VEXKOL-806678 format. One record per residue (C-alpha): x, y, z. Coordinates in steps of 0.02 Angstrom, whole numbers, padded with zeros to 5 digits, always signed. Layout:
% residues N
XYZ...
//
This chain:
% residues 315
+00001+00003+00004+00061+00197-00041+00027+00335+00080+00060+00525+00085+00216+00563+00189+00154+00673+00336+00256+00802+00410+00376+00803+00258+00417+00950+00164+00438+00858+00012+00246+00822+00003+00189+00976-00074+00289+00974-00234+00274+00795-00265+00078+00787-00238+00049+00946-00323-00063+01094-00272-00224+01060-00214-00359+01091-00344-00497+01216-00298-00654+01170-00396-00783+01065-00333-00775+00940-00475-00590+00924-00442-00642+00890-00257-00772+00774-00299-00653+00675-00402-00510+00673-00273-00621+00620-00137-00696+00490-00254-00523+00419-00300-00434+00433-00136-00587+00357-00033-00589+00205-00174-00395+00203-00153-00405+00169+00043-00575+00060+00026-00468-00050-00096-00325-00052+00035-00432-00102+00169-00524-00230+00088-00370-00318+00025-00365-00444+00173-00519-00530+00096-00424-00559-00059-00286-00626+00044-00398-00738+00152-00459-00809-00002-00285-00866-00045-00240-00946+00132-00206-01113+00047-00059-01039-00056+00107-00984+00021+00146-00804+00066+00295-00815-00055+00193-00874-00201+00066-00742-00174+00205-00612-00175+00276-00679-00334+00102-00668-00419+00080-00504-00352+00235-00443-00431+00233-00541-00599+00051-00502-00635+00085-00317-00597+00199-00297-00738+00080-00314-00885-00068-00239-00783+00042-00090-00758+00114-00077-00930-00075-00065-00983-00098+00085-00861+00067+00168-00918-00003+00145-01102-00169+00227-01063-00091+00376-00974+00036+00386-01105+00179+00404-00972+00300+00272-01073+00423+00427-01113+00426+00443-00907+00479+00259-00887+00610+00272-01014+00678+00443-00948+00687+00355-00765+00788+00199-00840+00920+00334-00904+00930+00417-00732+01069+00310-00634+01025+00394-00477+00842+00371-00472+00857+00195-00535+00961+00153-00382+00841+00230-00262+00692+00119-00358+00801-00030-00333+00812+00001-00142+00629+00050-00137+00575-00101-00230+00668-00225-00105+00589-00145+00040+00408-00136-00029+00431-00322-00063+00490-00368+00109+00328-00258+00172+00212-00355+00047+00283-00520+00098+00254-00472+00289+00077-00405+00269+00027-00570+00162+00101-00677+00296+00010-00584+00441-00173-00593+00361-00140-00780+00309-00078-00820+00485-00236-00717+00557-00134-00578+00647-00231-00448+00544-00259-00333+00703-00061-00320+00703-00062-00275+00526-00197-00149+00543-00099-00086+00695+00048-00065+00581-00030+00050+00473-00126+00147+00602+00051+00203+00677+00120+00229+00505+00079+00417+00488+00160+00445+00662+00320+00344+00608+00339+00464+00463+00323+00621+00579+00460+00544+00681+00570+00527+00525+00532+00704+00476+00614+00760+00634+00748+00626+00632+00801+00654+00455+00732+00814+00403+00764+00913+00567+00574+00950+00583+00493+00996+00747+00336+00902+00815+00190+01015+00868+00120+00988+01034-00026+00887+00974+00096+00772+00875+00196+00737+01026+00045+00695+01131-00016+00563+00976+00170+00502+00966+00163+00469+01160-00018+00393+01156+00036+00269+01009+00195+00222+01110+00093+00173+01258-00027+00078+01147+00112-00030+01095+00196-00045+01260+00052-00111+01332+00018-00245+01189+00211-00289+01217+00210-00292+01416+00029-00331+01472-00012-00440+01310+00154-00531+01313+00190-00500+01130+00309-00384+01039+00202-00315+00886+00344-00362+00770+00238-00371+00625+00152-00204+00655+00328-00119+00702+00408-00192+00539+00261-00148+00428+00262+00036+00481+00444+00040+00472+00458-00027+00308+00316+00068+00239+00403+00231+00318+00571+00191+00231+00488+00152+00068+00382+00320+00071+00537+00417+00121+00629+00358-00032+00471+00372-00156+00435+00545-00091+00604+00609-00116+00640+00523-00288+00583+00622-00443+00474+00495-00521+00283+00471-00551+00177+00347-00448+00144+00235-00587+00299+00236-00694+00393+00202-00512+00281+00066-00463+00296-00016-00638+00497-00014-00638+00489-00073-00466+00387-00235-00509+00487-00256-00685+00657-00267-00581+00572-00388-00453+00503-00494-00589+00653-00599-00621+00672-00640-00436+00496-00688-00422+00502-00793-00593+00658-00883-00527+00578-00926-00367+00426-00986-00451+00529-01095-00563+00646-01166-00446+00589-01150-00263+00396-01167-00265+00367-01301-00136+00304-01470-00212+00120-01511-00182+00067-01325-00143-00081-01257-00239-00027-01151-00366-00064-01067-00552-00171-01199-00639-00223-01295-00495-00402-01231-00509-00498-01104-00614-00534-01006-00447-00359-01000-00398-00293-00954-00575-00407-00817-00578-00372-00746-00411-00192-00755-00438-00194-00655-00598-00305-00524-00504-00148-00493-00406-00107-00373-00538-00254-00246-00528-00267-00270-00335-00097-00204-00336-00100-00071-00459-00277-00003-00456-00259+00074-00276-00105+00161-00322-00174+00240-00473-00337+00296-00381-00229+00373-00249-00116+00455-00372-00277+00545-00448-00345+00587-00273-00180+00655-00193-00176+00789-00325-00333+00854-00302-00364+00855-00110-00279+00957+00029-00160+00848+00132-00288+00881+00294-00419+00764+00190-00300+00630+00134-00245+00631+00321-00416+00588+00374-00439+00452+00231-00278+00377+00292-00360+00294+00434-00504+00212+00331-00381+00071+00270-00329-00005+00443-00504+00031+00511-00583-00078+00373-00435-00214+00396-00473-00210+00585-00662-00248+00558-00606-00383+00436-00496-00465+00578-00655-00462+00688-00759-00550+00570-00624-00663+00541-00626-00726+00720-00463-00658+00785-00452-00648+00967-00484-00471+01031-00391-00488+01200-00394-00346+01337-00222-00308+01291-00273-00271+01106-00422-00161+01172-00313-00062+01277-00184-00048+01138-00304+00005+00995-00394+00124+01113-00223+00223+01148-00195+00212+00959-00365+00274+00894-00345+00414+01013-00184+00445+00946-00256+00449+00764-00390+00571+00819-00262+00688+00882-00152+00675+00737-00298+00707+00616-00357+00844+00714-00198+00921+00709-00182+00918+00525-00350+00990+00504-00311+01144+00621-00147+01166+00511-00231+01163+00350-00356+01295+00415-00207+01415+00481-00156+01465+00319-00321+01482+00237-00372+01596+00377-00226+01703+00354-00241+01735+00180
//
């Protein structure tokens, strides 16, 4: 999944100026909501593939994203951007790093859903914006507002409760949050568009995915061609990966960052609901942890809205 780099001074130039017309706003809200809705419902797709190993699902997600991404690139006439990126050595080095990081992120997320740890996966994306803010402080020298400090402390308390009281260090959640932060930092500071960047990332990962499918696929594991349903589901990994990013790219250029900040929490909320439906145990430690995380998210979102209104009032 791709999300905005909150608290980072690179966001404005890369996402573009917010459009002001009502039509642009409606289009942006619809597109961004669709993106987070698709990301939020992703566990349903992965639950349907629980008979398939996480590594194989990852391989198909990479392989089928290439032709589907090429189709989108053609429809948007972005091949010149792709070719220009290939000629830029510095950008290609950064995309090689981001491709490795997002592959790790995808693999861990698939494993989390397939092993009924959806709560922890959603926790990772609830705290993701807060980790972005901390990176802005550590790497870019930015300063936390008082509200952001409160949100970070609340999130830290929630994670600590799950670790100490629940007796389980949230390794999956923190790994998802950290890897996606690293990925977001690289992508938001690299001069490449969303779709061309994703296409190149999956393209460079494709040979590795194909090699794994050819030589390391466990014997007897359900795979492509085993049944019509499974074959269709694995092919669908392409649009399932590419479409949310395309919708997000459309929405992010038409909406203010505060609106994107609110929509950010739609994804993990839907994931959490799916975890409940899936029958995952919601322990007291989980309840306390998520209580603090949800409060932190509310504080964070409210602070973003207040900040977005100040320049408008001043002007």
